[in-house]
Residue, then its C-alpha position, 0 to 999 in steps of 0.5 A: m142736314k148736310k145733304l139738304l145744304k148741298r141741294g140748297l147750295i147746288a139749287f142756288v148756283v144753278l139759280f145764279i147761273v140762270l139769272a146771270t144768263a138771263s140778265v146777259f141777254y137782257v143787257r145784250p138783246g139780239r140784233g137783225p141780219r146784216e144787209t148789203v148796202d150800196l154805198n154810192a146812195g150816201s156821200l161825204q163832202t167838205i163844204d168850206g170845211i164842214r163835213v157834210v154827210h148825205l145818208k139815204g135809204s133803209p135804216y140799215a143802209m143809212g147806219y152803214q153809210h154813216g159807219a162806212l164814211l165816217k169809219t175814222e171819226v166814229q172809230r175816234a169817238a168810240a175811243g173818246f167814249d172809252a176815254i170819258l168812261d175811265e175818267a167817270s169811273g173814279e168819280f163813281k163811288f159806293t161805300i162797303a163796310g165804311r171803305q169808299i170804293a170806286l165804280p169800275r168802268e165795266g159797272i158803268n158799261i152795265i148801267l148803260d146797257v141797262l139804260y139802253r135796253r129800257c130805254s129802246v122800249y120806247f124809240p122806234a125799232r128803226y133806230a135799233r137797226e140804223l145803229e146795227g148798219l152803223a156798228d157794222g159799217a164802222g167796224v165798231p162793236l154794237q154794245k159800244v155804239r148802243r152805250m154811246q147813244v145813252l151817255s148823254e141821258l146822264t149828263e147836263r147841258a145849258c143851251s138857248a134857242f129862239a125864233v122870230w118871224g113876221n113883224a120881228t123881221g125886216n124881211g118877213k122871214h122866219y129864223h130859228g137859232h140854236n146854241f148847243d152848249w155843253a162840255i167842250e172838253s168832251k171834244i165831240q166837236d172833233n167828229a162834228g158835221l152836217f148830216i143830210y137824211q133821206p130816210d124811206g118813206l119819212v121827211p127828209f131833214a138836215a141837222p148838225g150831228y156827230a159820228g156814232l150818234i144818230g140823234h140830234f139836238s138841231g135841225m130842219n126838215a124839208q116841211k121847214i119844220t125846225v127843232s132845237m132844245i135846251g137843258a132844264i135840271n130838274t127833279d121830275g125825271r126817269s131813267t126809262g124813256i126816249p132819249l132826248a136826241l132821238l125824240l128830236r130825230s124822230l120829230l125831224e123825220q115825221s113832222k110836217n106841221l106844228d101839230d104834228a111836233m106838238r103831238i110827238i112831244t107831248t105824248a113822248h115818254r120823257t126822260v129828264g127836263y128839257n125845254y124846246v123851241i119848235s117852229d113851223g116856217k110855213v105859217p109862220t110861228a113857233r112855239a116854246f115847250e117846257t117839260t119834265a117827265n111828267k109835266c109839258a107846258i106849251f107857250t106861243d109868242n107874247d103868251p099871256e100865260e106868261t105871268v112871271e115877273y121875269a118873263i119878257r114877252i115879244d110878239d112874233a118871237v119865241f125864245r127860251a134858256d133853262e128857267a120855265m114860265d109855267q110855275n108847275v114845271r119851275k117848282t121842279q127845276k134845280c137850274s136858274k137858282g132853282w125853285p122858289n129863287m127867281p132866276y135873276g143873276s144866273n147865266s141862264y137868265d141874264h146871259r142867254y134868256k135876257g140876251i136874247a129878248t134884249r137883242i130881239k127888241q133892240n133890232y125889232g122889225k130889222i132882223d135878217d140873216t146877219v142880225a139873227l147871227d149876230i143875236l146867235k153868237a153873242t148869247a152862246m155860253v163861253d168855253a161850252n158852245i159845241h155848235g151854233f145853228l140858225a135856220n132861214a126856214t123862208d128861204n131853205v137855208v142854214y147856217y152852221a158852225h162847230a167848236a174848233g178844238l177848245e174854241d167856241a163855235s160862236k168865234q168860227t165863221y159859220v157857213r151858209f148852206d142851201l138845202n135846196q142844192l144838197m138835198q137835190q145833190a143826194k138824189 
């Protein structure tokens, strides 16, 4: 009996070692080779106080340029990431034998490692290579850089967006504005900048971004496709899929028209609920997308399908905050007072959604760059506005501001950038 027990124990130990070793390989996948990178292909400049980061070439090369040019900022972002995990470790608790025990930071790291591995199946392999280049260029552990890309999948956002064109504007131009509202106390804005990408074989684009992160929340590409997102907390979600910021990144570098963008969003293995406003300045037109992990509803301007009483429909204008107009999507939402409650009285509806609609109506037929910026600033969340981004797709011009310390982006000076000039500089 003792021999059997001993053999069983040995077998268990061997099995445990095998499983533990396998799990290490699972959460720490291998990497590709290091490459020699021409740092002169990328560049860093400051325009009116805003970092402008030019990245060009292969995925690894762009990642390495990002890490090397913003080495101080990436390392600062990594340290800030550690601080966030330290704070979070005291908030995640589980119960053993009636006692509450805080999840240690290493436990959170393992969760993030597993999350990255499960999500990496759903995004292009070129992003994994770009992260390897970023880690090498900045001198930051690759595992930490990978974790940083998926932390946002565990958090919540607010945000708002609008697009106007045609009869809504006073000059016939196409405008797309986005307020990125998130946790301003995270200090992510300290490492912000405007990123100009010229990836090999893909569509060049410009996007507000953050050192250490390769995904984006707003942006415009060389084909005049503009993107933005809005958080929409719901119960229909999953931990496996392409992270939001990487989904919008892939859309920017792959879309030549609105059909391309629609295909990417509708076929993506999405994680949690978000609304999007996506525009094509060439047409011009825009669409609102209301999504969960398993649902996707698409609306155009003054869409007859927006039949709910709280919907505000306007010709040549598409805009969104958190609440969905599609009731199959809305039934899963916890945001904006949650289903089956009407969203009236919520910040999302009263300040952002209705605030945008009211200002578009008040200025209908007179909207220009100045008015569009005024709408953007007026509907940003207070003490949460990380960045504001306005694209004049007709002229290939963008306006961008990010929070300064704990002061909202809406209180800062929006810097005007001519993308034709910036793209030319990068050649």
